[in-house]
N, C-alpha and C positions, 0 to 999 in steps of 0.2 A: 878117237880117228873113223872117218869113215872114208873107206876107198871104195870109187867108183869105176867103172869100164864108161868111157867114154867113144861111140861112134860118130864120125863124122861123114858126111854123103856129099859129093858134088861139089860144089866150090867152098864148101866150108874144109872136106878134106884138101882140097888145094891151098887154100890159104894156109893151113896148119901145118901142109906138108906129110899128114899120114892119114891114115882113114880111122887110125885107135888108139886111145891114150888109157895109163889107168893112173889115175890121180887119187892123193890122199888130201882130205880135207878135215882139219880141225874144227872141235868147236861142238857146241851142242847139239841142236837140230839144222843141218843143212840142208837148204831149198836149192831148188833149178839156177834160180839166179845167182847162187853162189859157187856152181859150178861154172855157169857163164861167165863171171868176173873173173874168175881161175884163168879160163881160157884167153880172155881179153888180156889180160894182165901179162900173160906169157907169149901169146902170139900176137903183136898189134895188127898185122894183117886180116885177122879173123874179125876184128873191129870194123876195121875198113868194107870188108865183103857184108857184115852184116847191115852197116847202113845202107847199103843198096838193093837188098834181098831178103825178103822176109824169111824167119824161121820158124819153122816146125818142130817141137821140144816133144821129145816121148820118155817116159820112163817106163823098162820093162815092156815096151810096147805099146802102153797107152798115152795118149795125147794128155798134155800136162800143161799147166800155167809155168809161168816163173817162181811163183810163190807156194809150189807145191812142194814137199819134202822128199829128199830120196835117203837112202839108208845104206848101210854097209852093204855091198855086193849088187845095189843095182845097177843095171844097164841104161845109161841117158845117150839118147840119139839126138844130133840136131842134124836138120836138114832143111833144103828148101822146098818149097810145095810142089807138087808135081802136079800133072793132069794127063789124062788119057782119053780114047775114044775108042 
């Protein structure tokens, strides 16, 4: 069992209705895409938003790909791209 904290920002938090989740995922190696699939299955509005807004994925503050592994206790963040000037 892998327990991760998921932090959601901006439109992704709005779609789920909270800024933070704690989820348990079973299986051997758990990947970022497994966390995404879990959220998509529980919160259909997340998928709708994701179709129109690019998503940045971080694990413990480091930019990752969907195929990267997450470990028990990791913090996974999903946020839209931001720009500043």
